[in-house]
DOTOR-154554 format. One record per residue (C-alpha): y, x, z. Coordinates in steps of 0.05 Angstrom, whole numbers, padded with zeros to 5 digits. Each point is the difference from the previous one (the first is absolute). Layout:
REM DOTOR-154554
<tido <Y,X,Z>>
...
***
This chain:
REM DOTOR-154554
<tido <-00089,-00012,00028>>
<tido <-00053,-00047,-00035>>
<tido <-00043,-00057,00026>>
<tido <-00067,00027,00027>>
<tido <-00067,-00023,-00027>>
<tido <-00016,-00073,00028>>
<tido <00069,-00001,00035>>
<tido <00028,-00073,-00003>>
<tido <00069,-00012,-00021>>
<tido <00022,-00022,00066>>
<tido <-00022,00067,00033>>
<tido <00029,00042,-00056>>
<tido <00068,-00041,00005>>
<tido <00003,00015,00076>>
<tido <-00013,00074,-00015>>
<tido <00051,00000,-00058>>
<tido <00052,-00036,00043>>
<tido <-00007,00047,00058>>
<tido <00008,00062,-00046>>
<tido <00061,-00030,-00040>>
<tido <00035,-00027,00060>>
<tido <-00008,00069,00035>>
<tido <00045,00028,-00053>>
<tido <00073,00002,00024>>
<tido <00041,-00050,-00040>>
<tido <00045,00055,-00025>>
<tido <-00055,00034,-00042>>
<tido <-00048,-00060,-00010>>
<tido <-00013,-00010,-00073>>
<tido <00033,-00059,-00034>>
<tido <-00044,-00067,00004>>
<tido <-00010,-00002,-00073>>
<tido <-00032,00072,00000>>
<tido <-00039,-00022,00064>>
<tido <-00029,-00064,-00041>>
<tido <-00025,00047,-00051>>
<tido <-00031,00048,00044>>
<tido <-00034,-00059,00038>>
<tido <-00030,-00025,-00065>>
<tido <-00027,00067,-00017>>
<tido <-00026,00009,00070>>
<tido <-00041,-00063,00002>>
<tido <-00072,-00008,-00030>>
<tido <00005,-00011,-00075>>
<tido <-00034,-00070,00004>>
<tido <00056,-00025,00045>>
<tido <00057,00040,-00037>>
<tido <-00020,-00025,-00065>>
<tido <00010,-00074,00019>>
<tido <00057,00019,00046>>
<tido <00042,00028,-00058>>
<tido <-00005,-00065,-00039>>
<tido <00033,-00040,00058>>
<tido <00065,00044,-00008>>
<tido <00018,-00001,00076>>
<tido <00075,00020,00006>>
<tido <00000,00023,00074>>
<tido <-00045,00038,00043>>
<tido <-00011,-00058,00050>>
<tido <-00022,-00043,-00061>>
<tido <-00043,00056,-00021>>
<tido <-00036,00004,00062>>
<tido <-00012,-00076,00000>>
<tido <-00021,-00002,-00074>>
<tido <-00050,00056,00014>>
<tido <-00035,-00034,00054>>
<tido <-00004,-00065,-00042>>
<tido <-00030,00041,-00057>>
<tido <-00052,00030,00046>>
<tido <-00018,-00066,00027>>
<tido <-00006,-00028,-00071>>
<tido <-00047,00057,-00019>>
<tido <-00042,-00008,00061>>
<tido <-00005,-00077,-00013>>
<tido <-00019,00013,-00073>>
<tido <-00056,00047,00018>>
<tido <-00027,-00051,00053>>
<tido <-00001,-00055,-00053>>
<tido <-00033,00046,-00053>>
<tido <-00053,00019,00052>>
<tido <-00013,-00074,00019>>
<tido <-00007,-00016,-00076>>
<tido <-00048,00060,-00014>>
<tido <-00042,-00022,00061>>
<tido <-00001,-00074,-00022>>
<tido <-00019,00020,-00071>>
<tido <-00054,00043,00026>>
<tido <-00032,-00059,00040>>
<tido <00002,-00038,-00064>>
<tido <-00044,00051,-00037>>
***
């Protein structure tokens, strides 16, 4: 399972959780293994920044992933605004 092209972290998280929690507890992979798998399954832009956060639990990883995506979107919007503002000056 990997995040799809243009799939938000929120949508992928829901799909990932549905899959993960559908696995019976007796055979579900350990949380540490699942964290690594989740990191690999995310879009590389999110995964790169998320690794630096060092989330210790799956729940924290989900929260941090959403924050990382929000920051990436905000930076992109800010960058677009600056580019448009600079183009108006020229």
